[in-house]
N, C-alpha and C positions, 0 to 999 in steps of 0.2 A: 695790792688791791685793784690797781689800774688794769693789771693783766688779767686778773680774775673777771673783771667786768667785760674786758675786750672778748675773752673766751665765751662767757655767758651770752654776749651780744652775737658773736659768731654763730654759736649753737642755736639761739633763738632764730637767726636768720636762715639757717640752713635746714632745720627741722620742718617747718610748715610745709615746704614745697616737695619734700620726699614722698615718693608713692612707696608704700609698704612693700616689702619683698613678697608677702602673701598675694597681694594684688597684681604684682608684676607676674608671678609664676602661674596665677589663674589666668591671666591675659594671654600669656604664651600657650597655655594648654587649650584655651578656646581657639586661638589662632590656628594651632596645629591641627585641631579637630576639623576646623573649616576647610583648611587646605587639603587635608587627607582625603575628605569625602570626594570620590570619583563617581561620576555619573556611570550607571550600568551601560555596558556596551550594547547598543541596539543591533538587532539581528539584520541581516541583508534582507533588502525588499523582497527579493526572489523567494527567499525561505518564507518569508511571512505570506506571500501570495499563494504558496502551496498548502500552508497550514496556519491556520489563526489560532495558536495556543497561547495561553497566557504568559507562558515563559518567553515567548516572543513579543507579544503584544506590550507587556507591562513595561520592559526596559525602553521601549520605543515611546510610549506615553511619557514616562519619566524624563526622557531625553529632551523631548521636544515641547515640554510645558513651560509656557511663559510665566505661570505662577511660581514655579520652583526657581526660575532665573530671578524673578523679582525678589523672592524670598532669600535667595542666596546674596543679592546685591544690598538687601537691607542688613544683612548680617554683617557683610563687609563693612558697610557704612557705620554701623554701631560699633564695630571694632576700631574703626578710623577715630570715632568720638571719644574711645578710651584713652587713646594716646594724647588727644587734645585736653581732655578733662584732667588729666594727670600732670599738667604743667602749670607753672606759675604764670601768671598774666605777664604779657609781653612788656618789655622795657619801653618807656615813653621818652620821646626827645622834647626837651622843654627849651624855649628861647623867649628871652624878653629883651625888647628894645625900648629904651626910655629916652625921652627928649630929643627925638629926630625933628629938626626944623620942618615945618609943614611945607615950606616953599622948596625944600630939596628932600623929599621922602626917601630917595635913594642914597642919600650922603650919610652912610653909616659911620663914617669918620668923625661926623659932627654930633653924634649921639652922646647923650650925658652917660648913659650906662647901657652895656651890653651883658647879657647874662645868658649863658648856655649851660645845659646839663641834661642828666639822665634821671628819670624817676621810675621807681620800681615799687609796685604795690605787693605788699607782704601779706599773704593770705593767713588765716587763723590756723594755728596748728591742728593738723588732722584733716582739714577741709579739702585739700587737694586729693588725699587718698580716698576720702569718702565721695567725692564726685567721680573719681576713677572707678570706684567699686560700684556705684549706681549705674555708670555707663556700661561696665562689664556685665551686670546683672541684665541690663537691656539687651546686649549682645546674646547672652546665653538664652534669654527669653525668645529672642528671634530665631535662634538655632533651633530650639525646641518646637517652635511654631512651624518652622520649615520641615522638620522631621515628621510632625503631625500632618501637615499638608501632603507630604510625599506619600505617607500611608493612605491617606484619603484617597488621593489620585489612583494608587494602585488598586485599592479595594473597588473604586468605581470603574475602573478598567475591567477588572475581573468580573464584576456584576454585569457590565454591558456585554461582555463575551458570552456570559451563561445566558443572558436574555436573548442574544443573537442564536445561540444554539438552540434554545428552546423554540424560538420563532421558526428555525429551520425544521426542527422536528415537527413542529404542529403543521407546518406546510406539507412535509412529506406524508404525515398521516392524513391530511385533508386530500391530498392527491391520490393516495391509495384509496381512500372512501369513494372518492368521485370516479376512479377507474372501475371499481367493482360495481357501483351503481349503473354504469353503462354497459358492463359485461352482462348483466342480468337481462 
């Protein structure tokens, strides 16, 4: 009977702090996805000076965007919180000293009682894994927001290039029209 209680107590102590295998695998999947995202290679400045095509401009915009850097750092921070959320609370050092004479507070050898120990808070079963899953979903959300921001920046760069092209064409048409006016 005593060994059964000891096993049950050991199982009770071990189960609450365990992060489920599903959560651990999902964490590793998100971490690999974040680490595998390589920024596109920006073109050489000389090539961009010759021709402003969006195949050249968009990678440059994405590489130099501080918003994307911030979003990447936010995802990395969220992933770091997953590891912290999936742990048990830290051990705490406890000490109590009773009956030390007030005339000699450093005289621990004259204390009536010295108590030292460690204290561990045991979380409720499943709570550690639930916190880790919540933090993991926050990291996934940050990753999705980063991808959305990346697409928005690429679209804005393309739109800006089209507006620049249109303005150049309008200017050429205007110059042709003014040249014809002076030639008459």
